[in-house]
Steps between C-alpha positions, in 0.01 A plus 500: 500500500552192704691703777236779524256518791213505244593168365548344852165607611316389181685169527385445859131523409280200403326482178162630643686783665654608177161488334358721766804733481453523117145623540598744769767659270251512206261699704504878408439580859854400597686520171443696175816398325419223244868403462519417869188277491650325187837440667328357808269261297794382287734435807210310678444295198877408467518399869170295470667315200843470675660665212883484446720782648563649148134602495553746786779699367402868472583523128272208431219648706553832333441333164162369639401846631580677176274276287237704313266646765331830441430541860855470614745790517783258435500442119872536410707201379839586659538394862482795749634393834367810683144446367515128599615578833234756546235251393637237748492769777142588440413125500683435819332792678157369388591151616597623839167696527322171419695298767414767756144513406462125496647481855275784611182354344541178694502690828135589594618684804721738297219540251239590775731722687581713186133505423395635846782751492386632161147524610600684824710747291207581272269550796262226402397446859218260462671283243811502718291381799357209308817384345683553836253273669542223236880553519500446875324156469707385200623135526835634386558642843469160675876435510699692755849498362729799534350675200149460655593737778630760251177474295295539825684814580435636152127407529460663833680807387281526199189470718642775733582730195147458360333566844734780572383694180140475608582600865402162650850366562563315839825451687431116513547491121848637534563268790396197281729631218787547750455149647500342160821704399670399818426125432638539145822659636537253781449190279730647225779579750487154635493336153807713408665378805436141403640568157809661651566206730464261204755689296727651750837403654583550863503889477120529490331695790128578514554851554658526158136486354257790547206426730623147591614566855187706589283217342672228705453707806132573425413130427674384821297754688173355381413713197375348164389184680197481258702554185593159355761645256685675788485202728616247224798723399594574865536130586657437167770761577562386848530137392754587226681706753511249797365159400290513824237215523240748640508691177468199285201380676336840487563524128374153441178578673462825311557326163231242591255779562579773259682346186206554278491877568835536300570457130712186443809685375514687833429235746724245328810674635357483842438136481856427384633701809317250722611196284854624504491522881394140518777399273761675729354327786519159315873575426561509882335164535154608628295234322165629618524764235461251225127508560496882543667547161296245329168642622604850394597374141173299484286795607679725252425245217150476596452879496687538174770733633819288492505501110645814349325582175402140478843364538646293786872525549682158471661541849156560655349203320778272645477653844128439524526134393791441749303644781202291409723191494642580838148485638420178317250683282591259216176515294470884545856546375442274198183692409680825555771407248238433238275796582762762485724346225365753250554785736885463452670720253492315153880496463545316832168306527626172363801456719347640815199271483704178414769571756247556783298192391821298520558642839152402604561130406855518648360601836252214487802266431345417154841515351422323164245782418729768621811367303279476181387853515852628569652312213244646265567857583800708419541761768690788340448709824811428715307500822248243382787297356673494837191402682414221262850368519493485882162334476645225277796459723273434804286251307791304372647491859156396656462225241859374514580572142869560566645481144236746380558720807886516452444593142255774583733647775784504233288697257358723774856596593584591140182696468594712795858553374346644179259726673703739702260791507239370736620647824485303816274236333826356353652431833168381650492229234868426481498418872185297448672287231816457721279380807304247290831368356632456846180329603551244232857440632391420856579139600227313693559532875757775464333726760799727542495603132120528501510735808783703346282544187203590708685785683630627155142510363381672814773769492521566134405864430364450149335155439190392301273231634654525843197331687506205269873453519481508886229228493737276295783540751261432792372175365 
């Protein structure tokens, strides 16, 4: 049972959702097989109570289903695998219907569209006209994401169909439907192009995707200038393709104006395209993009679009704090760590919060607080462990604790020798340890050796904390 799609779906539901599902399956409108309803209720009860795995074996479930029940067609004592599979199959089909209905019922636009379509087919002209008028002013149509344009096309086409049957149809209705469909195709093609650029290797060409070359040409010729979805995805695509500043500025302005027109899960990816452009520029030394990246992150947090299903990735959590510190936004960064602590995944929340809190104190040169936090946390994540060790090395060096530093460098080297499957991070940190060890060996006044070490740090291909090391050889 544990490996079946039925079990995985039921397990993914919350307690309230399982209660709602049980009522659905018990309804004679959707299910008239009492053994199916009984199996559903029993499985949901087991999951609610976190029952042991033995309780989910099909033979055990069969014994429950075959308890005396005059309404059930299953009343035999010996296990029948075919009958059990049949019952599970019926239940899974009913569960899938509930999932589909639940999703559909939360979409007012889909409900209203199906309603006016049914009224039009039944020839209920007056009722159709009233409902269509209400539909056109619905608050659910305020957003203008890609799907909005598809719905607009469907609405306009339903209007034309209804008017056509009464002989009152006008060409402008078809023109409106065509324009909405064109906006849907154009924005979809551009979004697909962005996804292809994100996932592809060097062999991607725009002409490989249907409608993308035509859409790019149309937008550059001035079409769809009043369609936010098309404009946003156009500049998003060009930015990913060329890293051109003009497209970043255009995209940033569009996001400031139109972010609220899109659902969070759609516009989040666009925000990250803009953020990643800033990070690429930062990696080339363009420090002015610190503010750009920080403002994008902060705007995304304020609008509630950076979090994915309520969760903030630990890498994003740290990136936001580091950007804030680079701008001397100390209090904002400290409050951010607290405010979004519970937005981290439960399994990594403790370490991510404490590591970044230690980093916050470290950057303020509050070494005692930073060391106390790091000593109290066991970082099982190898990358946190490496970062924490480098932080401790720098603190011991800055405070002149030579004995502690030499001991740490020794244990750091052993740690790296034992962890061979961390890619280039191993070489980055090995070289860091070597350079710090050579720093300790420098004799006062030996400028030749200091200059030689400076050049080695400057030219080393893989080296962690390069900027800090260069500062030490410049002093």
